Structures are given as C-alpha cells and as structure tokens.
C-alpha positions in Angstrom: 35.4 -19.0 -62.7 35.3 -22.7 -61.9 37.8 -22.0 -59.1 35.7 -19.2 -57.6 32.4 -21.2 -57.6 33.5 -23.8 -54.9 34.8 -21.0 -52.7 31.6 -19.0 -53.0 29.4 -22.1 -52.2 31.6 -23.0 -49.2 31.3 -19.4 -47.9 27.5 -19.4 -48.2 27.3 -22.8 -46.4 29.6 -21.6 -43.6 27.5 -18.5 -43.1 24.2 -20.5 -43.1 25.6 -23.0 -40.6 26.9 -20.2 -38.3 23.4 -18.6 -38.3 21.8 -22.0 -37.5 24.2 -22.7 -34.7 23.8 -19.2 -33.2 20.0 -19.6 -33.1 20.3 -23.0 -31.4 22.8 -21.9 -28.8 21.7 -18.3 -28.0 18.8 -18.0 -25.5 16.9 -14.7 -25.5 16.4 -12.8 -22.3 13.2 -13.8 -20.4 11.2 -11.0 -19.0 8.5 -11.7 -16.4 5.4 -9.6 -16.2 6.2 -8.3 -12.7 10.0 -8.3 -13.4 11.4 -10.0 -10.3 8.3 -11.1 -8.6 4.8 -9.6 -8.7 -10.2 9.2 3.4 -8.4 9.7 6.3 -4.8 10.6 6.1 -2.0 10.5 8.7 -1.1 13.9 10.1 1.5 15.8 8.2 2.9 17.5 11.3 6.7 17.8 11.2 7.1 14.9 8.9 8.6 16.5 5.7 6.4 14.3 3.5 4.7 16.1 0.6 1.0 16.8 1.0 -1.7 15.4 -1.2 -3.3 17.6 -3.7 -7.1 18.0 -3.2 -7.8 19.3 -6.7 -11.1 17.8 -7.9 -10.7 18.8 -11.5 -8.9 16.9 -14.3 -5.6 18.1 -15.6 -5.9 20.2 -18.8 -4.2 18.7 -21.9 -0.8 20.3 -22.0 1.1 21.8 -24.9 4.3 20.3 -23.4 5.2 17.7 -20.8 8.6 19.4 -20.1 7.9 21.1 -16.8 6.2 18.0 -15.2 8.9 15.6 -16.5 11.8 17.8 -15.4 10.5 18.3 -11.9 9.3 14.7 -11.3 12.3 12.8 -12.7 14.7 14.6 -10.3 13.0 12.6 -7.6 12.9 9.2 -9.3 15.8 6.9 -8.3 17.3 3.6 -9.5 17.3 0.7 -7.0 19.6 -2.3 -6.9 18.8 -5.0 -4.5 21.1 -8.0 -3.7 20.1 -11.0 -1.7 23.7 -11.5 -0.3 27.3 -10.5 -0.8 28.8 -7.1 -1.5 28.1 -4.5 -4.1 31.8 -4.1 -4.7 32.4 -7.6 -6.0 32.6 -8.4 -9.7 29.9 -11.0 -9.6 26.4 -10.3 -11.0 24.0 -8.2 -9.0 21.5 -10.5 -7.2 17.8 -10.4 -7.0 16.5 -7.4 -8.8 16.7 -3.8 -10.1 13.9 -1.3 -10.2 12.9 2.2 -9.5 11.7 4.3 -6.6 10.2 7.7 -5.8 11.6 10.2 -3.2 8.5 11.2 -1.2 10.2 13.4 1.4 13.1 15.7 1.5 14.8 13.7 4.3 15.2 10.5 2.3 12.1 8.4 2.4 11.6 6.5 -0.8 8.6 4.6 -2.1 9.0 1.5 -4.3 7.4 -1.9 -4.9 7.8 -4.8 -2.5 8.8 -7.1 -5.2 11.8 -4.9 -6.1 13.3 -5.3 -2.6 11.7 -8.3 -1.0 14.6 -10.6 -1.6 17.3 -8.0 -1.0 19.5 -7.7 2.0 21.8 -5.0 0.5 19.9 -2.1 -1.1 21.6 0.6 -3.2 19.9 3.7 -4.4 21.2 5.9 -7.2 19.8 9.4 -7.5 19.1 11.2 -10.6 22.3 13.3 -10.1 24.3 10.0 -9.9 24.9 10.1 -6.1 24.7 6.7 -4.5 23.4 5.7 -1.1 22.9 2.5 0.9 19.3 2.2 1.9 17.5 0.4 4.7 14.0 -1.1 4.4 11.6 0.7 6.8 8.7 -1.6 6.0 7.0 -3.8 3.4 3.4 -4.5 2.6 2.9 -7.5 0.2 -0.9 -6.8 0.2 -0.4 -3.7 -1.9 3.1 -4.6 -3.3 4.6 -1.5 -1.7 7.7 -0.9 0.4 9.3 2.1 2.0 13.1 2.7 2.0 15.2 5.3 3.9 18.5 6.8 2.9 20.5 9.2 5.1 20.4 12.4 3.2 18.7 15.8 3.4 17.5 18.5 1.0 16.4 16.0 -1.6 14.0 16.7 -4.4 10.6 15.0 -3.8 7.4 14.4 -5.7 4.2 15.9 -4.1 1.3 13.5 -3.7 -1.7 14.1 -6.0 -5.3 12.9 -5.4 -5.8 9.7 -7.3 -9.5 9.8 -6.6 -9.8 12.9 -8.9 -7.9 11.3 -11.8 -10.1 10.9 -14.8 -10.1 8.2 -17.6 -8.5 9.9 -20.6 -6.3 12.2 -18.6 -2.7 12.6 -19.7 0.0 10.9 -17.4 3.7 10.4 -17.4 5.5 7.2 -16.3 9.1 7.8 -15.0 11.6 5.1 -14.1 14.6 3.1 -15.2 13.5 0.4 -17.8 16.3 -1.9 -18.8 18.5 0.2 -16.6 18.0 3.3 -18.8 18.0 5.9 -16.1 15.3 8.6 -15.8 13.2 7.5 -18.8 10.0 9.4 -19.3 7.0 8.0 -21.3 3.6 9.5 -21.8 0.1 8.1 -22.2 -3.5 8.4 -20.8 -5.4 6.8 -18.0 -7.1 3.9 -19.7 -9.2 2.7 -16.7 -9.4 2.8 -12.9 -10.1 0.1 -10.3 -8.5 -2.7 -12.2 -8.0 -6.1 -10.6 -5.5 -8.2 -12.5 -5.0 -11.0 -9.9 -1.3 -10.7 -9.3 -1.5 -10.5 -5.5 -2.7 -13.1 -3.1 -6.3 -13.3 -1.7 -5.5 -10.7 1.0 -4.1 -8.3 -1.6 -5.7 -5.0 -2.5 -5.9 -4.6 -6.2 -7.5 -1.4 -7.6 -4.9 -0.3 -10.1 -4.8 2.7 -12.4 -4.4 1.3 -15.9 -2.5 3.4 -18.4 -1.0 3.1 -21.9 2.2 4.9 -20.9 5.0 2.5 -21.9 6.3 0.6 -18.8 9.0 -2.2 -19.0 11.1 -4.2 -16.6 13.0 -1.7 -14.4 10.0 0.7 -14.2 8.6 -1.1 -11.2 8.4 1.3 -8.2 8.7 4.3 -10.4 6.4 7.3 -10.6 3.1 7.8 -12.4 2.5 11.6 -12.4 -0.1 13.9 -13.9 0.9 16.9 -16.0 1.2 19.1 -12.9 4.0 16.8 -11.8 2.0 15.3 -8.9 2.4 11.6 -7.9 -0.9 9.8 -8.7 0.5 6.2 -8.7 3.4 3.8 -8.2 4.0 1.8 -11.4 3.8 -1.9 -10.5 3.0 -4.3 -13.3 2.3 -5.0 -17.0 0.2 -7.6 -18.8 2.2 -9.2 -21.6 2.4 -12.2 -23.8 5.8 -11.3 -25.4 7.5 -10.5 -22.1 7.7 -6.8 -22.9 5.3 -3.8 -23.0 2.2 -4.4 -25.1 0.1 -1.4 -24.2 -1.1 -2.2 -20.6 0.5 -0.9 -17.5 -0.8 -0.7 -13.9 -0.1 1.5 -10.9 -1.1 1.5 -7.3 -3.2 4.7 -6.7 -1.5 7.4 -4.8 -4.2 7.8 -2.1 -3.8 4.1 -1.1 0.0 4.2 -1.5 0.2 7.4 0.7 -1.7 5.8 3.6 0.3 2.6 3.4 3.7 4.4 3.2 2.8 6.7 6.1 1.8 3.7 8.2 5.1 1.9 7.4 7.0 5.0 8.4 5.1 5.6 11.7 4.4 2.1 12.8 6.6 -0.2 10.8 3.5 -2.1 9.7 0.2 -1.2 8.0 -2.8 -0.3 10.2 -5.5 -1.9 8.1 -9.2 -1.6 9.0 -11.2 -4.7 8.7 -14.9 -5.3 8.4 -14.9 -9.1 8.8 -16.8 -10.1 5.6 -16.4 -12.3 2.5 -17.4 -10.4 -0.7 -17.7 -10.6 -4.4 -18.6 -8.2 -7.1 -22.3 -8.1 -8.2 -22.6 -9.9 -11.6 -25.6 -10.3 -13.9 -26.7 -13.5 -12.2 -26.8 -11.8 -8.7 -28.4 -8.7 -10.1 -31.2 -10.8 -11.7 -31.7 -12.9 -8.6 -32.0 -9.8 -6.4 -33.9 -7.7 -9.0 -31.3 -5.0 -8.9 -31.7 -2.0 -11.2 -28.1 -2.3 -12.4 -25.2 -4.7 -12.3 -23.0 -2.9 -9.7 -22.2 -3.2 -6.0 -20.5 -5.6 -3.6 -22.3 -8.7 -2.5 -21.8 -10.1 1.1 -21.3 -13.8 1.0 -20.6 -14.0 4.7 -20.3 -11.9 7.8 -18.0 -13.1 10.6 -19.2 -13.5 14.1 -18.2 -10.7 16.5 -16.9 -8.6 13.5 -17.2 -4.9 12.9 -19.7 -5.7 10.1 -21.9 -7.8 12.4 -21.8 -5.1 15.1 -23.1 -2.6 12.5 -26.0 -4.9 11.5 -24.8 -6.1 8.1 -25.9 -9.6 7.1 -25.0 -12.2 4.5 -26.9 -11.3 1.3 -26.7 -7.6 1.7 -25.3 -5.5 -1.3 -23.0 -2.6 -0.5 -23.7 0.3 -2.8 -21.6 3.2 -1.3 -18.8 3.8 1.2 -18.8 7.3 2.7 -20.9 8.5 -0.3 -18.6 7.0 -2.9 -20.2 4.4 -5.2 -18.7 0.9 -5.1 -19.2 -0.7 -8.5 -17.2 -3.7 -7.5 -14.7 -5.3 -5.1 -11.6 -3.4 -6.4 -13.0 0.0 -5.6 -14.5 -1.2 -2.3 -11.1 -2.7 -1.2 -9.3 0.5 -2.2 -11.7 2.6 -0.1 -11.4 0.4 3.0 -7.7 0.1 2.5 -7.3 3.8 3.1 -8.8 3.5 6.5 -7.5 2.3 9.9 -8.8 0.4 12.9 -11.2 2.6 14.8 -12.2 4.7 11.8 -15.9 5.2 11.3 -17.3 4.7 7.8 -20.9 5.1 6.6 -22.1 2.2 4.3 -25.2 2.4 2.1 -26.5 -1.1 1.2 -29.5 -2.9 -0.1 -31.5 -5.6 1.8 -34.6 -7.1 0.3 -34.8 -4.3 -2.2 -34.7 -1.6 0.5 -31.8 0.9 0.7 -30.4 1.3 4.2 -27.4 2.9 5.8 -25.2 2.0 8.8 -22.1 3.3 10.5 -19.3 0.7 10.9 -16.3 1.1 13.3 -13.5 -0.8 11.7 -11.6 -3.4 13.7 -8.1 -4.8 13.2 -7.2 -8.0 11.3 -8.3 -10.2 14.3 -11.8 -9.2 13.3 -12.7 -8.5 16.9 -15.8 -6.3 17.3 -14.5 -2.7 17.6 -16.6 -1.3 20.5 -14.8 2.0 20.6 -16.0 4.6 23.1 -18.1 7.5 21.9 -16.4 9.9 24.3 -15.1 13.1 22.7 -12.0 13.1 24.9 -10.4 10.0 23.4 -8.0 12.3 21.6 -5.8 11.6 24.6 -5.1 8.1 23.3 -4.0 9.5 19.9 -1.8 12.1 21.6 -0.1 9.2 23.5 0.3 7.2 20.4 -2.0 4.4 21.5 -4.7 2.5 19.5 -6.8 0.1 21.6 -10.0 -2.0 21.5 -12.2 -3.9 23.9 -11.4 -7.5 24.7 -13.7 -10.1 23.0 -15.8 -12.4 25.1 -13.5 -15.3 24.0 -10.4 -13.4 25.1 -12.0 -12.5 28.5 -12.8 -16.2 28.9 -9.4 -17.5 27.9 -7.5 -15.0 30.0 -10.0 -14.9 32.9 -9.7 -11.1 33.1 -11.2 -7.8 31.9 -9.0 -5.3 30.2 -8.2 -3.3 27.1 -6.1 -4.7 24.2 -3.3 -2.6 22.6 -3.5 -2.8 18.8 -1.1 -0.2 17.6 1.7 2.0 19.1 2.9 4.9 17.0 6.7 5.2 16.6 8.3 8.0 18.6 5.2 8.5 20.7 5.1 8.7 24.5 3.9 5.1 24.8 6.6 3.9 22.4 9.2 5.3 24.7 8.0 3.1 27.6 8.9 0.0 25.4 5.4 -1.3 25.5 4.6 -3.7 22.6 1.5 -4.3 20.6 -0.6 -7.1 22.0 -0.3 -5.8 25.6 -3.5 -6.1 27.6 -4.0 -3.2 30.1 -5.7 -4.3 33.3 -4.9 -1.5 35.7 -4.1 2.3 35.8 -2.3 3.5 38.9 -3.6 0.5 40.8 -7.3 0.9 39.7 -8.9 -1.8 37.5 -9.4 -1.0 33.8 -12.2 -3.0 32.2 -13.1 -0.8 29.2 -11.8 1.9 27.0 -14.1 4.4 28.8 -12.4 3.6 32.1 -8.9 3.9 30.5 -9.7 7.3 28.9 -11.3 8.7 32.1 -8.4 7.4 34.2 -5.8 9.0 31.9 -7.7 12.3 31.8 -8.1 12.3 35.5 -4.4 11.8 36.4 -1.6 14.2 36.3 2.1 13.5 36.6 3.2 9.8 36.8 0.9 7.2 35.2 1.6 3.5 35.6 -0.2 1.0 33.4 -0.2 -2.7 34.6 -1.1 -5.6 32.4 0.3 -8.7 30.6 1.0 -10.4 27.3 -1.0 -13.5 26.3 2.2 -15.4 25.2 4.3 -14.4 28.2 4.1 -15.2 31.9 3.9 -12.5 34.6 2.8 -8.9 34.7 4.6 -6.0 32.9 4.2 -2.4 34.3 4.8 0.6 32.0 5.1 4.2 33.3 5.0 7.6 31.7 4.4 11.2 32.8 1.4 13.3 31.8 1.8 17.0 32.3 
C-alpha cells in the first residue's frame, strides 16, 4: 500500500497540472455579434423573381412546420467568401461563411453584405450539394444586403411574403447554416417589429423584425419564413453578451429587401428616394413641449434647402404622423417606409404643425437632395419605357454649368437608353437639335418624334459634348 500511494498522488498531480496547462493554452472561439462584420414594387415582367404575397391576415398557428420547412430549406444555400487565393488550396477559407436565399429560378441569391463584402471569390453550395461560383451583382451597406448570381436554371426559390402584414406573436422559421451545419431550421415567434439596434452607420436603414428563433454565426443571409413558407425577412444579426444566441435575432423585412434586391438586379445600385431632412423619434420631452396627445411620430430637426421636403412645404419642428396612411411611431418605421420608394415617387405625408394636423404630397428626390420638380404630364410613361429617370437641374447646377437641361439620375439595365451606353449623371441639353430646358420639353419631344432620336448633352466631369441615339417606333 505504501508503494501505491506515491504513484496515485503523482497521477493526480499530473492530471491536475495537465488541466491547468490546457486552460491556460487553449483559447476558445470568439464569435462576433454580426459574425464577420455587421409601396411601390419593381415590375415583375419576365424577371422570374417570385412575387410578394399580399395576404393581410396573420398565419394560423400550425400543427406542423414540416411543409414550410421542407419547401423553404431547398432554396437556402451555404455561402463561402474568400478575400484572395483559390478555393482549391489547403489553406483556411478567408473572410467569411454564411447563408443565402434563392429568390429566382434562374439563380439570383439574396444574402447579407457583411457575408460577402470582403470576398473576391464566392462559392455557393446548394441544398442538394451542387456547388457554383457566384458573382456579386450589387451590394447595399445601408441595409446590409447583397445580391449574388449563379449560372443555373430551374432552381427552387422562396416566394416573397408581405412583411407589413406580419404580426407580433406570429410563428416563424429561421433557416440557414449555423456553425456550417447545413440546412438548419429553428422556430420561434415574431417578438417585435421596427427595431433599431444601431449596427449600421448613420445612413443605414434599421427597422428589423425581431424574433426568438435561434440564430447563430452562419445564419446571416438566411431565410426567415412564415408558416406558409413565404420569405418575410433576411436574417442579419443577433444581440449577445456570450458571443452566441441568447434569445434575440433580427431580420431585414422582406418588403424592404425585395425593393433593394430588385434595384441591385436592374440598376446595379439602389434607387433610394430622399426627402432631405434630419429627423429623430418623438420622445416624452418633445411630446410634452409640443403638447402631443401621445409619444409617437417623427420630429423634423432640419429641412434642407431645395430639398423634396422643402418643396412640399415641410418645416423644421413639424411632426410626421403618417406616410401614405401608415402610422410612423418612430424613425425606424419611417425609414423603412421611405426606403421602399424611389426618386420620383409621390408620397402623402400627414404631419402636425402648431397642434394642427395637415397633409402634403412629396415627390422624392435622389441622394443629392435636389428639388424633384417632376412633370405632372400623364404621358411621362415614355421615360419609364425607355429606362430613364430624370430630374430638373437645380439653380446652382444651372449657374455652375451655364446651361439649361435635364439631369439623368438612373438608367435601367437592359433598357433602350442603356444600349446607347449613356451613363448616369448625363445632362441632356438637346433633342434632335432642339433645346431641352425641362422634363416637359423632353417628354413632349420624345412623344412627338418617330424613328431616330438623338440626345445631345454633356457630363459635368468631362470636357466636350456626347450625343446618344436610339430609335423610337
């Protein structure tokens, strides 16, 4: 027994020292909250993208999630993004991994910007294990969304649902690839809507759907679906102190995501309507000072000169109550509503001034915050048909360029104007040799002409004039 005791003591000491050394040397994995970091619709004609559901009623509590899970998870993919090098080397994969959602049968995939923003080589692995190289069609840091494209047809896709009709307490499913566990489905309820969690910069649009469906690193860019299997959000972030899921997950609403993704597909960039205002949510202090009946609304701190808001008669100190009849309880909801619109869209705003409720119609401008003096002619459809979005020149632009004209804000991909190689920022000054000083003149000139039409003009940053020609039949 005396011989056994020293051996036993030595063994225990060795085991204790081994555990102590392992704890000192081993570093646990660090998980960041955003992993690698963080209504008008576009026409569906011939685009293969799934339509939005217009159902205004909440989903009935299901007896089973099987049907929705099986349908939706077929369209959720795994994404691997590398900043450099080859996927076939043995070194570690680069910047990030995440999830994506196939939103069209011809290979358009929605994901988060933070999943692919550092990647130069993007690989997509489908639910059936097929693997494709993807290209980035466009990215929008303001909503943390990105659109990818793979060369494939006949793919399963998730139909868009209507996130405006989602109710707090409604059952939802989160589908993605947490910790590289492919096609993982978790369930929960909608905990809140219109959440701002301050993960994007000041120009960001945060009006997240909050759920308690379990979301972990790898879920970013995956699908949040209702029990009908419709896409109601793109899973984006979690709030955590431990580095892993703690009961809070957040998704970009599908109505906002749909508009952004369609813009990225059609234009390569987001056509975002701007009011030209500085805002904050009404709090108890503002409500007391203005003698408001309830603490809700959006307070205008400032209205920019020559902005769309100024043109509509809005002033600093006004409180916005509704946008197109939808209540705006705070800035997240307001930003989400406006984020679904485009330059040139008309929106009716209800607001309070000195205790009196008023309404006005605003024509949204582009990010330059130039006043959007769009024509009231009914025949401006011709510009849309050509793929052209324009605005009047500001007084400052007229003075600096010493000319009248019409400024080209957006050109739709694949359109008649796009085929002329005209670029955004072009200033149209003539049509078939006749001066163009306003949108009215441009529209009338195009409608009047048949056959060959030649637009003359210039770019502010380049010398000389640049003519562009197209045929109108």
